[in-house]
DRENDO-1510 file (C-alpha; in Angstrom, 1 decimal, always signed):
<recs>
REC; n; res; u; v; w
REC; 1; MET; +138.9; +120.9; +141.0 .
REC; 2; THR; +140.0; +124.4; +140.4 .
REC; 3; GLY; +142.4; +125.8; +142.9 .
REC; 4; ARG; +143.5; +124.5; +146.3 .
REC; 5; SER; +140.9; +122.4; +148.1 .
REC; 6; ASP; +140.5; +125.0; +150.7 .
REC; 7; GLU; +140.4; +127.8; +148.4 .
REC; 8; LEU; +137.1; +129.7; +147.7 .
REC; 9; LEU; +136.0; +129.3; +144.0 .
REC; 10; SER; +134.9; +132.3; +142.1 .
REC; 11; HIS; +131.2; +132.2; +140.9 .
REC; 12; GLY; +132.4; +131.2; +137.5 .
REC; 13; GLU; +134.5; +128.3; +138.8 .
REC; 14; LEU; +131.8; +126.9; +141.1 .
REC; 15; GLU; +129.2; +127.2; +138.1 .
REC; 16; ALA; +131.6; +125.3; +135.9 .
REC; 17; ALA; +132.1; +122.6; +138.6 .
REC; 18; LEU; +128.4; +122.3; +139.0 .
REC; 19; ARG; +127.9; +122.0; +135.1 .
REC; 20; HIS; +130.6; +119.4; +134.9 .
REC; 21; ILE; +128.8; +117.3; +137.5 .
REC; 22; GLY; +125.8; +117.3; +135.2 .
REC; 23; GLU; +127.8; +116.5; +132.2 .
REC; 24; THR; +129.3; +113.4; +133.8 .
REC; 25; ARG; +126.5; +112.3; +136.2 .
REC; 26; TYR; +123.1; +113.3; +134.8 .
REC; 27; HIS; +120.8; +110.4; +134.1 .
REC; 28; SER; +120.5; +111.3; +130.5 .
REC; 29; LEU; +123.7; +109.2; +130.3 .
REC; 30; HIS; +122.0; +106.0; +131.7 .
REC; 31; PRO; +121.5; +103.1; +129.3 .
REC; 32; PHE; +117.8; +102.9; +130.1 .
REC; 33; GLN; +117.3; +106.5; +129.0 .
REC; 34; THR; +119.2; +105.9; +125.8 .
REC; 35; LEU; +116.9; +102.8; +125.1 .
REC; 36; LEU; +113.8; +104.9; +125.9 .
REC; 37; GLN; +114.5; +107.7; +123.6 .
REC; 38; GLU; +115.9; +105.5; +120.7 .
REC; 39; GLY; +112.6; +103.4; +120.7 .
REC; 40; ARG; +114.3; +100.2; +121.8 .
REC; 41; LEU; +111.9; +99.4; +124.8 .
REC; 42; THR; +108.8; +97.4; +124.6 .
REC; 43; ARG; +105.5; +98.9; +125.5 .
REC; 44; ALA; +105.6; +97.2; +128.8 .
REC; 45; GLN; +109.0; +98.6; +129.6 .
REC; 46; VAL; +107.7; +102.0; +128.7 .
REC; 47; GLN; +104.8; +101.5; +131.0 .
REC; 48; ALA; +107.2; +100.4; +133.9 .
REC; 49; TRP; +109.0; +103.7; +133.3 .
REC; 50; ALA; +105.9; +105.8; +133.3 .
REC; 51; LEU; +104.5; +104.1; +136.4 .
REC; 52; ASN; +107.7; +104.4; +138.5 .
REC; 53; ARG; +108.4; +108.0; +137.4 .
REC; 54; TYR; +104.9; +109.0; +138.5 .
REC; 55; TYR; +106.2; +108.2; +142.2 .
REC; 56; TYR; +109.0; +110.7; +141.6 .
REC; 57; GLN; +106.7; +113.3; +139.9 .
REC; 58; SER; +104.0; +113.0; +142.7 .
REC; 59; ASN; +106.7; +113.8; +145.3 .
REC; 60; ILE; +108.2; +117.0; +143.7 .
REC; 61; PRO; +105.6; +119.3; +145.1 .
REC; 62; VAL; +106.0; +117.5; +148.6 .
REC; 63; LYS; +109.7; +118.3; +148.5 .
REC; 64; ASP; +109.1; +121.8; +147.2 .
REC; 65; SER; +106.6; +122.3; +150.0 .
REC; 66; ILE; +109.2; +121.5; +152.5 .
REC; 67; ILE; +111.6; +124.0; +151.0 .
REC; 68; LEU; +109.0; +126.7; +150.8 .
REC; 69; ALA; +108.2; +126.2; +154.6 .
REC; 70; ARG; +112.0; +126.8; +155.3 .
REC; 71; LEU; +112.3; +130.0; +153.3 .
REC; 72; GLY; +112.4; +133.1; +155.5 .
REC; 73; THR; +111.3; +136.0; +153.2 .
REC; 74; VAL; +108.1; +136.8; +151.3 .
REC; 75; ALA; +110.2; +137.2; +148.1 .
REC; 76; LEU; +111.8; +133.8; +148.3 .
REC; 77; ARG; +108.4; +132.1; +149.2 .
REC; 78; ARG; +106.8; +133.8; +146.2 .
REC; 79; GLU; +109.5; +132.6; +144.0 .
REC; 80; TRP; +109.5; +129.0; +145.2 .
REC; 81; ARG; +105.8; +128.5; +145.4 .
REC; 82; GLN; +105.4; +128.8; +141.6 .
REC; 83; ARG; +107.1; +125.3; +141.5 .
REC; 84; ILE; +104.3; +123.8; +143.4 .
REC; 85; LEU; +101.7; +125.4; +141.2 .
REC; 86; ASP; +103.5; +124.0; +138.3 .
REC; 87; HIS; +103.1; +120.5; +139.6 .
REC; 88; ASP; +99.9; +120.6; +141.4 .
REC; 89; GLY; +98.1; +122.8; +139.0 .
REC; 90; SER; +95.1; +125.1; +139.7 .
REC; 91; GLU; +91.4; +125.3; +139.3 .
REC; 92; THR; +91.9; +126.4; +135.7 .
REC; 93; GLU; +95.1; +124.8; +134.6 .
REC; 94; ARG; +96.5; +121.2; +134.6 .
REC; 95; GLY; +99.6; +120.8; +136.6 .
REC; 96; GLY; +102.5; +118.4; +136.0 .
REC; 97; ILE; +101.1; +115.6; +138.1 .
REC; 98; GLU; +97.9; +115.6; +136.1 .
REC; 99; LYS; +99.7; +115.6; +132.8 .
REC; 100; TRP; +101.9; +112.6; +134.0 .
REC; 101; ILE; +98.6; +110.8; +134.8 .
REC; 102; ALA; +97.7; +111.6; +131.1 .
REC; 103; LEU; +100.9; +110.1; +130.0 .
REC; 104; THR; +100.4; +106.8; +132.1 .
REC; 105; ASP; +96.7; +106.8; +130.6 .
REC; 106; GLY; +98.3; +107.0; +127.2 .
REC; 107; VAL; +100.5; +104.2; +127.6 .
REC; 108; GLY; +97.7; +102.0; +128.7 .
REC; 109; LEU; +98.0; +102.0; +132.6 .
REC; 110; ASP; +95.0; +102.0; +134.9 .
REC; 111; ARG; +94.7; +105.5; +136.4 .
REC; 112; ALA; +93.7; +104.2; +139.9 .
REC; 113; TYR; +96.5; +101.7; +140.0 .
REC; 114; VAL; +99.1; +104.4; +139.2 .
REC; 115; GLU; +97.6; +106.8; +141.7 .
REC; 116; SER; +97.6; +104.0; +144.5 .
REC; 117; GLY; +101.3; +103.7; +144.5 .
REC; 118; ARG; +101.2; +100.0; +144.2 .
REC; 119; GLY; +103.7; +98.1; +142.0 .
REC; 120; ILE; +106.4; +100.8; +142.5 .
REC; 121; LEU; +109.9; +99.3; +142.6 .
REC; 122; ALA; +111.7; +99.3; +145.9 .
REC; 123; GLY; +114.6; +101.1; +144.3 .
REC; 124; THR; +112.3; +103.9; +143.1 .
REC; 125; ARG; +110.6; +104.2; +146.5 .
REC; 126; PHE; +114.0; +104.3; +148.3 .
REC; 127; ALA; +115.5; +107.0; +146.0 .
REC; 128; VAL; +112.6; +109.3; +145.9 .
REC; 129; ASP; +112.1; +109.1; +149.7 .
REC; 130; ALA; +115.7; +109.7; +150.3 .
REC; 131; TYR; +115.4; +112.9; +148.2 .
REC; 132; VAL; +112.4; +114.1; +150.2 .
REC; 133; HIS; +114.3; +113.4; +153.5 .
REC; 134; PHE; +117.4; +115.1; +152.1 .
REC; 135; VAL; +115.6; +118.4; +151.6 .
REC; 136; ARG; +113.9; +118.1; +155.0 .
REC; 137; ASP; +117.0; +117.3; +156.9 .
REC; 138; ARG; +120.0; +119.1; +155.3 .
REC; 139; THR; +120.6; +122.8; +155.2 .
REC; 140; LEU; +118.4; +125.1; +153.2 .
REC; 141; LEU; +121.3; +125.7; +150.9 .
REC; 142; GLU; +121.8; +122.1; +150.1 .
REC; 143; ALA; +118.2; +121.5; +149.7 .
REC; 144; ILE; +118.0; +124.2; +147.0 .
REC; 145; ALA; +121.3; +123.0; +145.5 .
REC; 146; SER; +119.8; +119.6; +145.0 .
REC; 147; SER; +117.3; +121.1; +142.5 .
REC; 148; LEU; +120.2; +122.1; +140.2 .
REC; 149; THR; +119.6; +119.0; +138.0 .
REC; 150; GLU; +117.1; +121.2; +136.3 .
REC; 151; LEU; +120.1; +123.0; +134.8 .
REC; 152; PHE; +120.5; +120.0; +132.5 .
REC; 153; SER; +116.9; +118.9; +131.7 .
REC; 154; PRO; +115.8; +121.3; +129.0 .
REC; 155; ASN; +118.0; +119.7; +126.2 .
REC; 156; VAL; +117.3; +116.3; +127.4 .
REC; 157; ILE; +113.6; +116.8; +127.4 .
REC; 158; GLY; +113.8; +117.7; +123.7 .
REC; 159; VAL; +115.8; +114.6; +122.8 .
REC; 160; ARG; +113.4; +112.3; +124.7 .
REC; 161; THR; +110.2; +113.7; +123.4 .
REC; 162; ARG; +111.3; +113.7; +119.8 .
REC; 163; GLY; +112.7; +110.1; +120.1 .
REC; 164; MET; +109.5; +108.8; +121.7 .
REC; 165; LEU; +107.2; +110.4; +119.2 .
REC; 166; ALA; +109.4; +109.1; +116.4 .
REC; 167; HIS; +109.6; +105.4; +117.6 .
REC; 168; TYR; +106.5; +104.5; +119.6 .
REC; 169; ASP; +103.1; +104.3; +117.8 .
REC; 170; PHE; +101.3; +104.3; +121.2 .
REC; 171; ILE; +102.8; +107.7; +122.1 .
REC; 172; SER; +101.3; +111.0; +120.9 .
REC; 173; GLN; +101.9; +114.7; +121.5 .
REC; 174; GLU; +99.1; +114.7; +124.0 .
REC; 175; THR; +100.7; +111.8; +125.8 .
REC; 176; LEU; +103.8; +113.7; +126.3 .
REC; 177; ALA; +102.0; +117.1; +127.2 .
REC; 178; TYR; +103.9; +117.1; +130.6 .
REC; 179; PHE; +107.0; +118.0; +128.8 .
REC; 180; ASP; +105.6; +121.0; +126.8 .
REC; 181; LYS; +106.2; +123.7; +129.4 .
REC; 182; ARG; +109.0; +121.9; +131.4 .
REC; 183; PRO; +112.0; +123.4; +129.5 .
REC; 184; VAL; +110.8; +126.9; +130.1 .
REC; 185; GLN; +109.9; +126.0; +133.8 .
REC; 186; ALA; +113.2; +124.3; +134.4 .
REC; 187; LYS; +115.2; +127.3; +132.9 .
REC; 188; ARG; +113.4; +129.7; +135.2 .
REC; 189; ASP; +113.8; +127.4; +138.3 .
REC; 190; SER; +117.4; +126.4; +137.7 .
REC; 191; ASP; +118.5; +130.1; +137.0 .
REC; 192; PHE; +117.0; +131.1; +140.5 .
REC; 193; ALA; +118.5; +128.0; +142.2 .
REC; 194; LEU; +121.9; +128.6; +140.7 .
REC; 195; ASN; +121.9; +132.4; +141.6 .
REC; 196; TYR; +120.9; +131.6; +145.0 .
REC; 197; CYS; +123.7; +129.0; +145.6 .
REC; 198; LEU; +126.4; +131.2; +144.1 .
REC; 199; GLU; +125.4; +134.0; +146.4 .
REC; 200; HIS; +125.1; +131.9; +149.5 .
REC; 201; ALA; +127.7; +129.4; +149.1 .
REC; 202; ASP; +130.3; +132.0; +150.6 .
REC; 203; THR; +132.8; +129.5; +152.0 .
REC; 204; ARG; +134.5; +126.6; +150.4 .
REC; 205; GLU; +132.7; +124.3; +152.9 .
REC; 206; LYS; +129.5; +125.5; +151.6 .
REC; 207; GLN; +130.5; +125.3; +148.1 .
REC; 208; GLU; +131.5; +121.6; +148.6 .
REC; 209; ALA; +128.2; +121.0; +150.1 .
REC; 210; VAL; +126.5; +122.4; +147.0 .
REC; 211; MET; +128.4; +120.3; +144.7 .
REC; 212; ASN; +127.7; +117.3; +146.9 .
REC; 213; ALA; +124.0; +118.0; +146.9 .
REC; 214; LEU; +123.9; +118.1; +143.2 .
REC; 215; ARG; +125.9; +114.8; +143.0 .
REC; 216; PHE; +123.3; +113.3; +145.5 .
REC; 217; LYS; +120.3; +114.4; +143.3 .
REC; 218; CYS; +122.0; +112.8; +140.2 .
REC; 219; HIS; +122.4; +109.7; +142.2 .
REC; 220; VAL; +118.6; +109.9; +143.0 .
REC; 221; LEU; +117.7; +110.0; +139.3 .
REC; 222; TRP; +120.3; +107.5; +138.3 .
REC; 223; ALA; +119.2; +104.9; +141.0 .
REC; 224; GLN; +115.6; +104.9; +139.7 .
REC; 225; LEU; +116.8; +104.0; +136.2 .
REC; 226; ASP; +119.1; +101.4; +137.7 .
REC; 227; ALA; +116.1; +99.8; +139.3 .
REC; 228; LEU; +114.1; +99.9; +136.0 .
REC; 229; TYR; +117.0; +98.5; +134.0 .
REC; 230; PHE; +117.6; +95.5; +136.4 .
REC; 231; SER; +114.0; +94.7; +136.9 .
REC; 232; TYR; +112.6; +95.1; +133.3 .
REC; 233; VAL; +115.6; +95.0; +130.8 .
REC; 234; ASP; +118.5; +93.0; +131.9 .
REC; 235; PRO; +118.5; +90.6; +133.8 .
REC; 236; ALA; +114.8; +91.4; +134.0 .
REC; 237; LEU; +114.5; +90.0; +137.5 .
REC; 238; THR; +111.2; +91.7; +138.5 .
REC; 239; PRO; +111.0; +91.8; +142.4 .
REC; 240; PRO; +107.9; +90.5; +144.3 .
REC; 241; ASP; +105.0; +93.0; +144.5 .
REC; 242; ALA; +106.4; +95.0; +141.5 .
REC; 243; TRP; +104.2; +95.7; +138.6 .
REC; 244; ARG; +104.1; +93.3; +135.8 .
REC; 245; GLU; +102.8; +93.5; +132.4 .
REC; 246; GLY; +99.1; +93.1; +132.2 .
REC; 247; GLU; +98.5; +93.4; +135.9 .
REC; 248; ALA; +97.7; +97.1; +136.1 .
REC; 249; ALA; +94.0; +97.0; +135.1 .
REC; 250; ALA; +93.0; +94.2; +137.5 .
REC; 251; ALA; +95.0; +95.7; +140.4 .
REC; 252; GLY; +93.6; +99.2; +139.5 .
REC; 253; ARG; +90.1; +98.0; +139.9 .
REC; 254; GLU; +91.0; +96.6; +143.2 .
REC; 255; ALA; +92.6; +99.9; +144.3 .
REC; 256; ALA; +89.6; +101.8; +143.3 .
</recs>
């Protein structure tokens, strides 16, 4: 860490520290992510990823709604509510959640089953729920700082989509439509969040809280891939009640 542990970091130093956290902890470094984008997963393993990631995607507007309710000015609420529209969509435009359902459709999962939340790994559920609780219970500054993983997502999205399109014959551009707008949206959102944190982290204690919030969010993303890797790759010990290959259609009819 730059400077003494009790010394206020400059904006440049704090930003550099935050970017270093992403460079060393972002889930793009996880072995499951590498397997996914290099085409080394089976169709069933990609299905498991899509299913479990849906639980995370569906909770993004939930956590953003919590943050929105905590913002104290019209200008801040206007800025933040765009995130909710991006994921929930509108009467005229598909949002991120609907596009993710198109992804799960595309890889052959039953829509009703996906939306029911059945078959989600416990590790996924615990990690995502912990994220929602974090933005509810911690300071507003920490809640906003936890979204700073978006600083690192635009480049990762490009690598992921190119790799999946190149290696999986069951993946199409339409299947991955969720990612079309995400680099631009993530850049807009992360610029706002970063500027907010740089401005409001005006003590070293608050700066440490911002950095720890980003570390926590990296842990949330990493833990989800840990659960997938353990359950479906190695040692492939799928826990009770978790989705198994071929079960989605039958279970989806029951859920419907």
